[in-house]
C-alpha positions in Angstrom: 0.0 0.0 0.0 1.2 3.5 -0.8 1.9 5.2 2.5 0.5 8.6 1.3 -2.8 6.9 0.4 -3.8 6.6 4.0 -2.1 9.6 5.4 -4.4 12.1 7.2 -4.5 15.5 5.7 -2.7 18.1 7.9 -3.4 21.7 8.4 -0.6 24.2 8.1 -0.8 26.9 10.8 1.7 29.5 11.9 2.7 30.0 15.5 1.4 33.1 17.2 3.8 36.0 17.3 5.2 36.9 20.7 6.9 39.9 22.3 10.5 40.8 21.6 11.9 40.0 25.0 15.4 41.0 26.4 18.0 39.6 24.0 21.7 40.3 23.5 22.5 42.5 20.5 24.5 39.7 18.9 21.5 37.5 18.6 19.9 37.4 15.1 16.3 38.6 14.7 15.4 35.1 13.4 16.5 33.4 16.6 14.8 36.0 18.8 11.6 35.3 16.9 12.0 31.5 17.2 12.7 31.6 21.0 9.9 34.1 21.7 7.4 31.9 19.9 8.4 29.1 22.4 7.8 31.3 25.4 11.3 32.4 26.1 11.8 36.1 26.8 15.6 36.1 27.6 18.8 34.2 27.0 18.6 32.4 30.3 15.2 30.9 29.4 16.2 30.2 25.8 19.6 28.6 26.5 19.6 27.4 30.1 22.9 26.4 31.6 23.8 24.0 34.4 24.1 26.8 36.8 20.3 27.2 36.5 19.6 23.6 37.2 16.9 23.0 39.7 18.3 21.8 43.1 17.1 18.3 44.3 15.3 20.0 47.3 11.7 19.2 47.3 12.0 15.8 45.7 9.9 13.5 47.9 11.7 10.4 49.3 15.2 11.7 48.5 16.4 11.8 52.1 15.5 8.2 52.7 16.9 7.1 49.3 20.2 8.7 49.8 20.4 7.3 53.4 19.9 3.8 52.0 22.6 4.3 49.4 25.0 6.0 51.9 24.6 3.1 54.4 25.0 0.5 51.6 28.2 2.0 50.4 29.6 2.5 53.9 28.9 -1.2 54.8 30.2 -2.5 51.4 26.8 -4.0 50.6 25.9 -5.4 47.2 23.9 -2.8 45.2 22.0 -4.1 42.2 20.8 -1.6 39.7 17.8 -3.0 37.7 17.3 -1.2 34.4 14.6 -1.3 31.8 14.7 -2.4 28.2 14.4 1.0 26.5 16.9 3.7 25.9 15.9 5.7 28.9 16.1 2.6 31.1 19.5 1.6 29.7 21.1 5.0 30.1 19.6 5.3 33.6 21.1 2.0 34.5 24.5 3.1 33.2 24.3 6.4 35.0 23.4 4.5 38.2 26.3 2.0 37.9 28.9 4.5 36.9 27.7 7.2 39.4 27.6 4.8 42.4 31.1 3.6 41.6 32.4 7.2 41.3 30.9 7.8 44.8 32.8 4.9 46.3 30.5 1.8 45.9 32.7 -1.2 45.5 30.0 -3.9 44.9 27.7 -2.6 42.2 26.2 -4.8 39.5 23.3 -4.4 37.1 20.5 -6.4 35.6 17.7 -5.8 33.1 14.5 -7.8 32.3 14.3 -9.6 29.1 11.1 -8.4 27.3 10.0 -11.9 26.2 11.0 -13.8 29.3 10.2 -11.4 32.2 7.9 -8.7 30.8 8.1 -5.2 32.0 10.0 -4.0 35.1 10.8 -5.7 38.4 8.5 -8.8 38.2 8.5 -11.8 40.5 10.0 -13.8 37.7 12.9 -11.5 37.5 13.4 -11.4 41.3 13.5 -15.2 41.2 16.2 -15.1 38.6 18.2 -12.4 40.5 18.2 -14.4 43.8 21.6 -16.0 42.9 23.2 -12.6 42.9 22.3 -12.1 46.5 21.9 -8.4 46.4 21.4 -6.3 49.6 19.8 -3.3 47.9 17.9 -3.2 44.6 17.7 0.2 42.8 15.1 0.3 40.1 15.6 2.9 37.3 12.9 4.1 34.9 10.4 1.7 36.4 9.2 0.4 39.7 6.3 2.7 40.5 3.9 0.1 39.2 5.9 -3.0 40.2 3.9 -4.0 43.3 4.4 -7.8 43.0 8.0 -7.7 42.1 8.9 -5.3 44.9 7.0 -7.4 47.4 8.8 -10.5 46.2 12.2 -8.8 46.6 11.4 -7.5 50.1 10.2 -11.0 51.2 13.8 -12.1 50.4 15.1 -9.5 52.8 16.4 -7.1 50.1 15.9 -3.4 50.4 14.3 -1.7 47.4 14.8 1.8 46.2 12.5 2.9 43.4 13.6 5.7 41.0 11.1 6.3 38.4 9.3 9.1 36.5 6.1 7.4 35.3 2.7 8.3 36.7 1.7 6.2 39.7 -1.5 4.3 40.1 -4.0 4.5 42.9 -1.5 3.2 45.4 2.3 3.1 45.7 4.4 0.0 46.0 5.7 -0.9 49.4 9.4 -0.1 48.7 11.9 1.2 51.3 12.1 4.5 49.4 10.5 6.0 46.3 11.9 8.9 44.3 9.5 9.9 41.5 8.7 13.5 40.8 5.2 12.5 39.7 4.2 10.8 43.0 1.6 12.5 45.2 3.1 15.1 47.5 6.3 15.7 45.5 7.3 19.3 45.5 10.0 19.2 42.9 9.1 22.0 40.4 9.7 20.0 37.2 7.6 16.9 36.5 9.3 16.3 33.1 12.5 14.4 34.1 13.1 11.2 32.3 14.1 8.1 34.3 17.8 8.8 33.7 17.3 12.4 35.0 15.7 11.1 38.2 18.7 8.8 38.8 21.1 11.6 38.1 19.4 13.7 40.7 19.6 10.9 43.2 23.3 10.8 42.7 23.6 14.6 43.1 21.8 14.4 46.4 23.9 11.4 47.5 27.1 13.3 46.8 25.8 16.2 48.9 25.1 13.9 51.8 28.5 12.3 51.5 30.1 15.8 51.3 28.2 16.9 54.4 29.5 13.8 56.2 33.1 14.9 55.4 33.9 12.0 53.1 35.5 14.2 50.4 38.5 16.5 50.7 37.0 18.7 48.1 33.6 18.9 46.3 33.6 15.2 45.4 33.5 13.4 42.1 32.5 15.4 39.0 29.1 13.9 38.1 28.8 16.1 35.1 30.8 13.5 33.2 27.5 11.4 33.2 25.6 14.1 31.3 26.2 12.5 27.9 24.2 9.5 29.0 21.5 11.8 30.7 21.1 13.7 27.4 20.7 10.6 25.3 18.1 9.0 27.6 16.2 12.3 28.0 15.9 12.9 24.3 15.1 9.3 23.5 12.2 9.1 26.0 10.5 12.1 24.3 9.9 13.9 27.6 9.1 17.6 27.2 12.3 19.6 27.1 11.5 22.2 29.7 14.2 24.6 30.8 15.6 22.0 33.3 15.8 19.2 30.8 17.2 21.5 28.1 20.0 22.5 30.5 20.8 18.8 31.1 20.6 17.9 27.4 22.6 20.9 26.2 25.4 20.0 28.7 25.4 16.4 27.5 25.6 17.5 23.9 28.5 19.8 24.6 30.4 16.8 26.0 29.6 14.6 23.0 30.6 17.4 20.6 33.9 17.8 22.4 34.6 14.0 21.9 34.3 13.5 25.7 31.4 11.1 25.7 31.5 7.5 27.0 33.3 5.0 24.8 29.9 3.4 24.0 28.3 6.6 22.8 31.3 7.6 20.8 31.2 4.1 19.1 27.4 4.5 18.4 28.0 7.9 16.8 30.7 6.4 14.6 28.7 3.4 13.5 25.6 5.6 12.7 27.9 7.8 10.5 27.2 11.0 12.4 29.8 13.8 13.0 30.2 14.0 16.7 31.3 17.7 16.4 27.9 18.7 15.0 25.7 16.2 16.9 22.2 17.4 17.7 19.2 16.2 19.7 17.7 15.0 16.4 20.8 12.8 15.9 20.2 11.2 19.3 16.6 10.6 18.4 17.0 9.2 14.9 20.5 7.5 15.1 21.7 6.7 18.6 18.5 5.9 20.4 17.1 3.4 17.8 20.3 1.4 17.9 20.2 1.2 21.7 16.5 0.5 21.7 16.9 -2.3 19.1 18.7 -4.4 21.6 15.8 -4.3 24.0 13.2 -4.8 21.2 14.6 -7.8 19.4 17.4 -9.2 21.7 18.4 -8.3 25.2 19.0 -4.8 26.5 21.9 -6.1 28.6 23.9 -5.7 25.4 23.0 -2.1 25.1 23.8 -1.4 28.8 27.2 -3.1 28.4 27.9 -0.7 25.5 27.2 2.3 27.8 29.2 0.9 30.8 32.4 -0.2 29.1 35.5 2.0 29.0 37.2 -0.2 26.5 37.0 1.5 23.1 37.6 -1.8 21.2 34.8 -3.6 23.0 32.5 -0.5 22.6 33.0 -0.6 18.8 32.3 -4.3 18.7 29.1 -3.9 20.6 28.0 -0.9 18.7 28.5 -2.8 15.4 26.3 -5.6 16.8 23.7 -3.1 17.8 23.8 -1.6 14.3 23.1 -5.0 12.8 20.2 -5.7 15.2 18.8 -2.3 14.4 18.8 -3.1 10.7 16.8 -6.3 11.5 14.5 -4.3 13.7 13.8 -1.9 10.8 12.9 -4.7 8.5 10.5 -6.3 11.1 9.0 -2.9 11.8 8.4 -2.1 8.1 6.6 -5.5 7.6 4.4 -4.9 10.6 3.6 -1.3 9.6 2.6 -2.5 6.1 0.3 -5.1 7.7 -1.1 -2.5 10.1 -1.9 -0.2 7.1 -3.7 -3.0 5.4 -5.7 -3.7 8.5 -6.6 0.0 8.7 -7.6 0.0 5.0 -10.0 -2.9 5.7 -11.8 -1.1 8.5 -11.9 2.4 6.9 -13.3 1.9 3.4 -16.0 4.4 4.4 -14.1 7.4 5.7 -17.0 8.4 7.9 -16.9 5.0 9.7 -13.2 5.0 10.4 -12.6 4.4 14.1 -11.5 7.4 16.2 -8.9 5.1 17.9 -7.2 2.0 16.6 -6.4 -1.3 18.3 -4.4 -3.5 16.1 -3.3 -7.1 16.7 -1.5 -9.8 14.7 -0.4 -13.1 16.2 2.8 -13.0 14.2 3.9 -9.6 15.3 7.0 -9.1 17.6 6.2 -7.5 21.0 9.4 -5.5 20.9 8.3 -3.5 17.8 4.7 -2.8 18.5 5.5 0.6 20.0 7.2 1.6 16.8 4.2 0.4 14.7 1.8 2.3 16.9 4.0 5.4 16.6 4.1 5.2 12.8 0.4 4.6 12.5 -0.4 7.4 14.9 1.8 9.9 12.9 0.2 8.8 9.7 -3.4 8.8 10.8 -3.4 11.3 13.7 -5.4 9.0 15.9 -4.6 7.2 19.2 -3.2 3.8 18.3 -2.5 0.7 20.3 -0.6 -2.2 18.7 -0.6 -5.6 20.3 1.5 -8.8 19.9 1.7 -12.1 21.8 3.9 -11.7 24.8 5.8 -14.7 23.5 5.2 -17.1 20.6 2.1 -19.1 21.2 1.2 -17.2 24.4 -2.4 -16.2 25.2 -1.1 -13.0 26.9 -0.9 -9.9 24.8 1.4 -6.9 25.2 0.3 -3.6 23.8 2.0 -0.4 23.2 0.0 2.8 22.9 0.7 6.2 21.3 -1.6 9.2 21.4 -2.2 12.6 20.0 -2.2 16.0 21.8 -5.3 16.4 24.0 -6.0 12.7 24.6 -4.1 11.4 27.7 -3.5 7.8 26.9 -2.6 6.6 30.3 -5.7 8.2 31.8 -7.8 6.6 29.0 -6.4 3.2 30.1 -7.2 4.0 33.7 -10.8 4.9 32.7 -11.2 1.6 30.8 -9.7 -0.3 33.8 -12.1 1.4 36.2 -15.1 0.5 34.0 -13.9 -3.0 33.4 -11.9 -4.0 36.5 -10.8 -7.5 35.2 -10.0 -6.5 31.6 -6.5 -5.0 31.8 -3.9 -7.0 33.7 -1.4 -4.2 34.1 -0.7 -0.8 32.5 1.3 2.3 32.9 2.8 5.3 31.1 2.4 8.9 30.2 0.1 11.3 28.4 1.4 10.4 25.0 2.7 6.8 25.4 1.7 3.8 27.5 2.0 0.1 27.7 -0.4 -2.6 28.9 -1.0 -6.4 29.1 -4.2 -8.4 28.7 -5.4 -11.8 27.7 -6.0 -12.5 24.1 -9.6 -13.5 24.7 -10.2 -10.0 26.2 -8.9 -8.2 23.1 -12.2 -7.5 21.4 -13.9 -6.4 24.6 -10.9 -4.1 25.3 -11.1 -2.7 21.8 -14.7 -1.8 22.2 -14.2 -0.2 25.6 -11.2 1.8 24.3 -13.0 3.1 21.3 -15.9 4.1 23.4 -13.6 6.1 25.7 -12.1 7.7 22.6 -15.5 8.7 21.2 -16.3 10.4 24.5 -13.1 12.4 24.6 -12.0 13.1 21.0 -13.4 16.2 19.3 -13.1 17.1 15.6 -10.5 19.8 16.5 -8.3 17.2 18.3 -8.5 14.9 15.3 -7.2 17.7 13.0 -3.5 17.3 12.6 -1.6 20.6 12.6 1.8 21.4 11.1 3.1 24.5 13.0 5.3 27.0 11.2 7.4 29.8 12.4 6.4 31.8 9.3 8.4 32.7 6.2 12.2 33.2 5.8 13.4 36.2 4.0 15.6 35.8 0.9 18.7 36.7 2.9 18.0 34.0 5.5 18.4 31.1 3.1 22.1 30.8 3.9 24.6 28.6 5.8 25.0 31.0 8.7 21.4 31.0 9.5 21.1 27.2 9.0 24.0 26.6 11.4 22.6 29.0 14.0 19.3 27.3 14.0 21.0 23.9 14.4 23.2 25.0 17.3 20.5 27.1 19.1 18.8 24.0 20.5 18.4 21.5 21.9 15.1 21.2 20.2 12.6 18.5 21.0 9.3 17.8 22.7 7.8 21.0 24.0 10.5 23.1 22.4 10.0 22.3 18.8 12.6 22.5 16.2 12.1 25.5 14.0 10.3 25.0 10.7 9.0 27.6 8.2 6.6 27.8 5.3 6.4 29.5 1.9 5.4 29.2 -1.7 7.9 27.8 -4.2 8.2 26.9 -7.9 9.1 23.3 -8.6 12.0 23.6 -11.0 12.9 19.9 -11.1 12.3 16.7 -9.2 13.4 13.1 -9.0 12.8 10.1 -6.8 15.7 8.8 -4.7 15.9 5.6 -2.6 12.5 4.5 -4.0 10.4 6.6 -1.5 12.0 10.0 -1.2 11.5 13.1 -3.3 14.4 15.3 -4.3 13.4 18.7 -5.4 14.9 21.9 -6.8 12.7 24.8 -5.8 12.7 28.4 -6.9 11.8 31.6 -5.1 12.8 35.3 -5.7 15.7 34.3 -7.9 17.0 31.6 -5.5 17.4 28.0 -6.5 17.1 25.8 -3.4 17.8 22.1 -3.0 15.1 20.3 -1.0 14.2 16.7 0.1 11.0 15.2 1.3 11.6 11.9 3.0 8.9 9.4 2.2 7.3 12.0 -0.1 7.0 10.0 -3.3 3.4 9.0 -3.7 3.5 8.0 -7.4 2.3 11.4 -8.6 4.3 14.2 -10.3 4.6 17.2 -8.1 2.6 20.3 -9.2 4.4 23.3 -10.7 3.9 25.4 -7.6 3.7 24.2 -4.0 3.3 25.6 -0.5 5.6 23.7 1.9 6.6 23.6 5.5 10.3 22.9 5.9 13.4 23.0 8.1 16.4 24.9 6.9 19.5 22.7 7.4 23.2 22.9 6.4 23.9 20.6 3.5 26.9 18.8 4.9 26.9 16.4 1.9 27.6 19.1 -0.6 29.7 21.1 1.9 30.7 24.7 1.5 27.9 27.2 1.9 25.2 24.8 0.7 21.9 24.5 2.5 18.9 22.3 1.9 15.2 22.5 2.8 13.8 19.4 4.5 10.2 19.3 3.6 7.8 18.2 6.3 4.5 19.2 4.6 3.5 19.9 1.0 0.4 21.4 -0.6 -0.4 22.0 -4.3 -1.1 25.6 -5.3 
């Protein structure tokens, strides 16, 4: 099926203009306009630095958590950091292991659940498998807030459990020895946007302060900012909103990576993904580094990804990164096949456009549970509807694992909570955020769940919410189509969720066009005497482009052609 055939029509809208603000004279008018449209009124808001980082004060449970870690390190107890099988969980695990060792812990190990064998998080099955390691203290990273049974099983064995997480909690909290999660009730930490890796980094900051106050360091203590390359990767990969605090963390991590000071594993991943570390951006993390790390947890075992992030051996890092690159290629093939099947499934239920479901639940017994999140994401982007994709938890299993992706205005985790409240025995477990969530249920409950979920969507989704919008920062002047402006836009980030990468719109003449890579459209566009190279990834729909188009695009340096070359990356195209 041609992808463009089922793509929901988007509406091009311009962001509202904002006040000028207080900017240095050296800042270009273009950047001032971009920053102001995102709510920043001064340089400190637009480009926050580490000095502006929120202090750990107010984070509920932090005193108890740091006391647990302080005592464990002092008594030389075995600390076991339990990660998760996505990029945020892997980087959080690496930050935990590296940071605790920097702070003097001698007996630190790590573990991660296997998606197929153990399911999500700290489960009783995983606890049973970890028993041979004889840990004294378990530290969960990027999960735990919903792992009631696993935490209970761990404590029954006499282990202490510290939960570090950022997901929304359910009606009750697990009975852990300590919980640090900025989204738990009563937490006064000003930002609720930290990723799991950010929460673990904050725990380490607080632990260092406790150790410093106890007189354990002659000076300020270990420099934990060396971990910020990992914090940046996990934060960007998890698609949490880049508020000022997260932007300060990500920007600092990117500075380390651009200086060639990242961990051996991240340097190897940059190399194998053929990116230039000196010009690395948040987009490079999202589209190149994160997928290669995530691929290990999706198709294999995230333990491999964590080893890549923990090793200091450059040779070993390159070997693991090459393996992850191969796994990612396999993941892309599986994902494409599943996405094609999902499109066909949607076509079968949407012959009548008026009868198309407002929310989609897709299931195929041959799908892989590690890739359903990517399928849901692709379908959500294409159709601008909430999508949940399901696969068997393991081959032949009657248990389904689903991954949900949503659109702005429809809180997917709250929707699952609503379904669970109306049908108490339907969903076995669920958790997540506003835009993404996961759940488990029995295969014989799928049709009932689909009906309940669609009913919930019908009650909440309005025509306005179902209208996909492409937001533009307006037009560029003729003088702004140059390398200097393209580089300033690239370097003015980090851009990401909640602080969108700049994109512009305008009318252009199509001077020439050709198809590259079977699916992409290469264009030469004309405007006001300029001849501009452009590319629209996935833009070939089998039809010749019209003579004149209105497009939304990003202005980027064209590093392939070099020199002063720029290119327009087309994200939306309309015929004129």
